[in-house]
N, C-alpha and C positions, 0 to 999 in steps of 0.2 A: 503494499500499498504505498503510498507518495505521503510524504512527510506532514504537510499541509491537513493532508485528509487524515490521517492518523491525530493531529493535534484537535483537528474539531471534533474526533469522535472522544478525545480522552477529555475535552473540557465538556460536552456534551453529557457525559457519565456524571460529571459533578452539578449539575443543575438540576431542579427540581423541575417535577413531570410541565408545571405551567409554564417555567421558564425554557424549558426543550420547546414546548408548541410554539413559542414566541419566534425559537431560532427556524424553525420550521416554517412556519406564517411567512417570516421574512426572506428565507432563500426561495418559497416558492413566487413572491413577489417578485424577487429579481429574475425567475426564469420567465414568468409571463410578461415583465417588461422586457429582456430580450426579445422574445417572440416578436413583440408587438413593432419592434425597430422596423425598419425596410431593410430587406436583403440586398446584396449587391446584384444580384439578378433581375431586380425588378426594374420598369422603367423610372427615370428619375420623375420626379414631379413639375407639373407644368404650372404655368401661371394661369391666370382667368383669360387673361389675353389669348394665350394661345390655345386654350381649350375653346373659347369661344370664337375664334377668328372663323371656322367651319360655317357657323350660323350667321356672320355678319353678311346683312344683305339677301338673306334666305328668304325674307316673308316678302310680302307685298303691301304696299300703303302709297300716302300721299306722298309725292316728293317732296321738296324742300318747303317747308308751311310759310315759310317768310317770302318767299316769291310768290304763293297763292293769294292774287288780289281779294278774292272772296274771304278769305282766313281773315285778311286785313281788316277788312269793313266792320266798324261797329266799335 
């Protein structure tokens, strides 16, 4: 067994069951935190602009309202 693992086991054996549970909870937290991190093989995160560019201009609607004389009335 590796020295650090042996030290952890020896230290755990000196703790109360409640303290051992706290150590286990913390170790599981660290494990879940590592699993939530993006892995190296995932695509890099995109900005909102990069994601939205495919949809810009995809919808139909009125042209530039500032040049629409009917809109400017009133």
